[in-house]
KEFI-995069 format. One record per residue: residue in one letter; x, y, z of N, C-alpha, C in turn. Coordinates in nm, 3 decimals. Example, Ala and Ser with C-alpha at 12.3 -4.5 7.8 and 13.67 -1.06 7.14 Angstrom:
a; 1.319; -0.569; 0.780; 1.230; -0.450; 0.780; 1.320; -0.330; 0.780
s; 1.285; -0.225; 0.708; 1.367; -0.106; 0.714; 1.290; 0.003; 0.787
***
This chain:
m; -3.031; -6.497; -5.794; -3.162; -6.409; -5.798; -3.180; -6.350; -5.665
a; -3.133; -6.407; -5.564; -3.151; -6.342; -5.426; -3.079; -6.214; -5.430
k; -2.966; -6.188; -5.498; -2.891; -6.055; -5.496; -2.976; -5.947; -5.540
r; -3.080; -5.971; -5.624; -3.179; -5.878; -5.677; -3.259; -5.809; -5.551
y; -3.282; -5.887; -5.454; -3.374; -5.851; -5.346; -3.298; -5.822; -5.219
p; -3.257; -5.712; -5.178; -3.171; -5.703; -5.068; -3.230; -5.737; -4.929
e; -3.360; -5.770; -4.926; -3.425; -5.812; -4.810; -3.393; -5.947; -4.765
t; -3.353; -6.029; -4.876; -3.323; -6.160; -4.831; -3.199; -6.181; -4.762
a; -3.103; -6.087; -4.768; -2.975; -6.064; -4.683; -3.022; -6.068; -4.537
l; -3.125; -5.979; -4.514; -3.161; -5.958; -4.369; -3.238; -6.084; -4.323
l; -3.324; -6.149; -4.396; -3.387; -6.264; -4.362; -3.310; -6.384; -4.337
t; -3.191; -6.402; -4.421; -3.096; -6.521; -4.403; -3.009; -6.519; -4.279
q; -3.025; -6.387; -4.208; -2.941; -6.383; -4.082; -3.022; -6.467; -3.969
i; -3.148; -6.485; -3.982; -3.226; -6.571; -3.894; -3.184; -6.721; -3.882
y; -3.157; -6.791; -3.790; -3.116; -6.912; -3.778; -3.232; -6.992; -3.839
g; -3.203; -7.084; -3.939; -3.291; -7.176; -3.995; -3.348; -7.123; -4.112
v; -3.320; -6.998; -4.158; -3.368; -6.933; -4.278; -3.258; -6.939; -4.380
g; -3.283; -7.000; -4.485; -3.183; -7.010; -4.601; -3.222; -6.915; -4.695
t; -3.145; -6.916; -4.803; -3.172; -6.834; -4.930; -3.303; -6.873; -4.988
l; -3.335; -6.988; -4.997; -3.462; -7.039; -5.064; -3.588; -6.976; -4.986
i; -3.590; -7.001; -4.859; -3.694; -6.948; -4.770; -3.712; -6.809; -4.784
a; -3.592; -6.736; -4.767; -3.583; -6.586; -4.764; -3.655; -6.540; -4.893
l; -3.609; -6.596; -5.018; -3.657; -6.545; -5.161; -3.800; -6.584; -5.169
t; -3.851; -6.709; -5.135; -3.988; -6.733; -5.145; -4.076; -6.637; -5.057
f; -4.029; -6.604; -4.924; -4.100; -6.496; -4.854; -4.104; -6.374; -4.918
v; -3.990; -6.326; -4.983; -3.997; -6.187; -5.033; -4.073; -6.184; -5.189
l; -4.075; -6.290; -5.248; -4.145; -6.291; -5.374; -4.301; -6.319; -5.342
t; -4.338; -6.375; -5.236; -4.463; -6.406; -5.213; -4.542; -6.288; -5.151
i; -4.470; -6.215; -5.058; -4.517; -6.098; -4.993; -4.540; -5.967; -5.084
e; -4.432; -5.964; -5.192; -4.423; -5.857; -5.274; -4.392; -5.719; -5.225
d; -4.505; -5.656; -5.181; -4.473; -5.500; -5.124; -4.533; -5.513; -4.988
a; -4.436; -5.513; -4.885; -4.464; -5.515; -4.744; -4.531; -5.388; -4.706
g; -4.536; -5.282; -4.779; -4.624; -5.159; -4.747; -4.760; -5.182; -4.740
r; -4.811; -5.279; -4.812; -4.961; -5.302; -4.809; -5.028; -5.348; -4.688
f; -4.938; -5.413; -4.593; -4.988; -5.458; -4.462; -4.964; -5.348; -4.365
a; -5.080; -5.321; -4.290; -5.077; -5.213; -4.184; -5.008; -5.276; -4.060
h; -5.012; -5.401; -4.039; -4.938; -5.448; -3.910; -4.869; -5.583; -3.962
s; -4.759; -5.605; -3.871; -4.694; -5.740; -3.917; -4.768; -5.864; -3.908
r; -4.877; -5.855; -3.805; -4.959; -5.973; -3.787; -5.059; -6.009; -3.910
d; -5.081; -5.901; -3.986; -5.163; -5.905; -4.108; -5.085; -6.004; -4.225
v; -4.958; -6.015; -4.207; -4.893; -6.116; -4.302; -4.927; -6.255; -4.286
g; -4.939; -6.304; -4.146; -4.989; -6.429; -4.127; -5.128; -6.460; -4.182
c; -5.228; -6.358; -4.180; -5.360; -6.374; -4.215; -5.347; -6.383; -4.369
y; -5.255; -6.302; -4.433; -5.254; -6.323; -4.581; -5.197; -6.452; -4.631
l; -5.122; -6.515; -4.533; -5.062; -6.642; -4.584; -5.153; -6.759; -4.555
g; -5.275; -6.715; -4.476; -5.362; -6.828; -4.437; -5.336; -6.887; -4.311
c; -5.254; -6.851; -4.212; -5.227; -6.882; -4.077; -5.290; -6.796; -3.987
s; -5.346; -6.862; -3.877; -5.419; -6.786; -3.784; -5.378; -6.861; -3.647
r; -5.388; -6.770; -3.543; -5.351; -6.804; -3.407; -5.472; -6.868; -3.345
g; -5.469; -6.989; -3.308; -5.587; -7.060; -3.231; -5.580; -7.043; -3.086
s; -5.654; -7.104; -3.018; -5.661; -7.086; -2.875; -5.537; -7.152; -2.812
g; -5.471; -7.248; -2.870; -5.340; -7.313; -2.836; -5.233; -7.206; -2.857
r; -5.113; -7.257; -2.828; -4.991; -7.187; -2.848; -4.952; -7.193; -3.015
a; -4.988; -7.303; -3.065; -4.935; -7.318; -3.222; -5.015; -7.267; -3.305
a; -4.965; -7.196; -3.420; -5.045; -7.160; -3.523; -5.115; -7.271; -3.599
r; -5.233; -7.229; -3.649; -5.297; -7.349; -3.728; -5.319; -7.272; -3.868
v; -5.350; -7.365; -3.967; -5.367; -7.318; -4.108; -5.513; -7.323; -4.133
r; -5.566; -7.216; -4.183; -5.709; -7.214; -4.236; -5.725; -7.286; -4.368
r; -5.798; -7.372; -4.374; -5.830; -7.427; -4.520; -5.925; -7.351; -4.586
s; -5.898; -7.305; -4.711; -5.991; -7.248; -4.806; -5.959; -7.270; -4.955
g; -6.065; -7.274; -5.027; -6.033; -7.331; -5.165; -5.971; -7.231; -5.251
d; -5.938; -7.108; -5.216; -5.890; -7.002; -5.296; -5.733; -6.983; -5.264
q; -5.675; -7.054; -5.184; -5.530; -7.046; -5.155; -5.456; -7.067; -5.290
q; -5.335; -6.970; -5.293; -5.258; -6.998; -5.415; -5.131; -7.075; -5.368
g; -5.079; -7.153; -5.474; -4.967; -7.241; -5.459; -4.851; -7.189; -5.387
g; -4.825; -7.048; -5.414; -4.711; -6.990; -5.349; -4.737; -6.975; -5.207
r; -4.841; -6.932; -5.163; -4.862; -6.921; -5.028; -4.860; -7.050; -4.944
r; -4.907; -7.163; -5.003; -4.887; -7.292; -4.937; -4.750; -7.328; -4.947
l; -4.666; -7.298; -5.038; -4.536; -7.329; -5.034; -4.455; -7.264; -4.921
l; -4.475; -7.131; -4.916; -4.411; -7.048; -4.811; -4.452; -7.094; -4.676
r; -4.584; -7.121; -4.649; -4.629; -7.180; -4.520; -4.544; -7.302; -4.491
r; -4.532; -7.398; -4.579; -4.459; -7.521; -4.572; -4.308; -7.472; -4.518
y; -4.249; -7.388; -4.603; -4.107; -7.347; -4.574; -4.096; -7.288; -4.436
l; -4.190; -7.211; -4.394; -4.191; -7.126; -4.263; -4.200; -7.240; -4.152
v; -4.286; -7.342; -4.162; -4.300; -7.447; -4.064; -4.172; -7.512; -4.051
q; -4.106; -7.544; -4.167; -3.984; -7.627; -4.156; -3.869; -7.539; -4.096
a; -3.866; -7.403; -4.105; -3.772; -7.314; -4.040; -3.803; -7.313; -3.900
s; -3.924; -7.305; -3.870; -3.954; -7.309; -3.722; -3.912; -7.437; -3.638
h; -3.911; -7.554; -3.708; -3.886; -7.676; -3.658; -3.726; -7.670; -3.648
c; -3.650; -7.605; -3.732; -3.515; -7.594; -3.714; -3.478; -7.512; -3.601
i; -3.554; -7.406; -3.577; -3.527; -7.299; -3.474; -3.560; -7.367; -3.343
c; -3.666; -7.466; -3.342; -3.704; -7.539; -3.212; -3.608; -7.654; -3.192
g; -3.525; -7.691; -3.284; -3.421; -7.803; -3.279; -3.471; -7.932; -3.324
r; -3.582; -7.930; -3.380; -3.652; -8.066; -3.412; -3.625; -8.119; -3.545
a; -3.559; -8.051; -3.647; -3.545; -8.083; -3.779; -3.408; -8.140; -3.822
r; -3.403; -8.228; -3.920; -3.288; -8.265; -3.961; -3.246; -8.168; -4.067
r; -3.118; -8.188; -4.108; -3.039; -8.093; -4.198; -3.104; -8.115; -4.336
t; -3.161; -8.023; -4.413; -3.198; -8.025; -4.544; -3.137; -7.916; -4.637
a; -3.174; -7.918; -4.767; -3.108; -7.824; -4.865; -3.171; -7.674; -4.840
i; -3.290; -7.680; -4.781; -3.362; -7.541; -4.768; -3.293; -7.474; -4.662
y; -3.241; -7.519; -4.554; -3.201; -7.445; -4.438; -3.074; -7.374; -4.452
g; -3.064; -7.276; -4.385; -2.946; -7.186; -4.392; -2.815; -7.280; -4.341
p; -2.700; -7.205; -4.324; -2.592; -7.271; -4.268; -2.602; -7.317; -4.148
g; -2.680; -7.272; -4.033; -2.697; -7.301; -3.918; -2.771; -7.434; -3.903
g; -2.854; -7.460; -4.005; -2.962; -7.558; -3.985; -2.925; -7.687; -4.011
***
């Protein structure tokens, strides 16, 4: 299925991002042209930057399951990038 979306090939070049994470990102975002700035994607997913360095997740009742799943995958990919995660099936070849 990832072959139908060429954007996934670009995303999987990032260390820690495998095909599953890239495909989930592309399918959740759908049309990237609807976001004026790249930082708007984080707001769409329900992530916001707090006063600290780490991003925090806003809790609201209208969150969709796909956004929640993508946030979970992105956190796991960031752990891989930071070197704190063990190898699992969703990570790319470097993870």
